[in-house]
N, C-alpha and C positions, 0 to 999 in steps of 0.2 A: 459506767465504764465497762461493767461486766456484759451489758447488752451489746456494746460495740464489739467486744471480743468475740462473741458468738456470731455476729453477722460477718465479721471478717473471716472466721473459720468456715462458715457456710459458703461464702463467696470463693475463698481459695480452694475449698473442697470441690466445688463445682467446676472450677477452671479447667482441669484436665479433660473434662467431658465435652468441652466446647470444641466445635469443628475447627481444624487448622485452616489458615487462609488458603484459598484456592489458587493453584498455580495456573498460568495461562496454558491452555491446551492447543491454541493455535497462535503462532507467532508470526502474524502477517507482516510483510515488509512495509515500512512506512514510506510512502511515496506520494507525491502530488503530481497529477497528470494535467497538463494545460495544453490548449491549442491556441495558435495564433494565425489568423484572427480568432477571436473567441467563438464566433459563429461563422464558420467558413461557408462560402456560397458554392452551390453546385457548379461543377465544371472548373473549379479554381484549385490552386495549390495552397497548402497551409503547412504549418509546422506543428509537430507533436513534441512536447517536452516532458520528460519524466525526471522529477527532481526528488532526490532522497530528502526525507525530513524526519523529525522526531528521533526515535531510537536508531535510525539508519546509520548514524555516525559510527557507532560501535561495530556495525556489520555492514560495511559499504557494499553497494551494488558493484558487481564485476562486469555484468553484461545485461543488456536489454535487447530482446528480439520481439517481433510481433508482426501483425497484419492489420491493415485497415481496408475495408471494402474488398476483402479477399485478395489484396495485393501486399507483398512483403514490404516491411519497413526496414530501412537500413540506418541504424542509429550510430551516431558518433558522439564522443564525449566532449562536452564543452569545458572551458577552463574552470567553471564553478562546480564541476562534478555532475552536472545534469546531462542527461542523454537526450539528443535531439534528432528528429527524423523529418524529412520532407514527405508529405503525402498529397495525393490527388483525390478530390471528391468527384465521384461519377456524375455525369450530366443527368442521367436517369436513375430511378430506383426509389426505395422507400425514404421516408422523412428522416430516418436516423441511420447512421452507419455503425456497424459493430467494429470495435477495436479490441483485438486480442493481444495481450502483453505477456511475455515470459520474463520474469525478473530473476536473475541468477545472483546469488549471494552465498559465498563460502561453500560452493559445491551443491547448494540446494536451489532448486528452481520452483518458483511459485507462478501460477498462471492466473491472470486477471482478465475478465471480460467486461468491457464497457460499451455502452451505446450512446 
């Protein structure tokens, strides 16, 4: 029993020296970005949907802005809280299209680039 007491003292004595848990340094907004159709064809229209997920419930999105293929996107809010915008895919150009989103939540704006 005496050995157990020494081990406990050693463990408790070392405890304050342990590093505290790390806090998040970057609190990225939790969203899911979907397109409909999933793989849009060139020269066609499609929908971009930005859906809050995970921790986004406590800090809801106030506004979403962005561009696809260098054209502005005009998002509207759906009844489920998702933001939807119609976009056009150019007839000519590279295989992928860059999508730039600005997600505003509580006065803070985060920018996300997707291809």
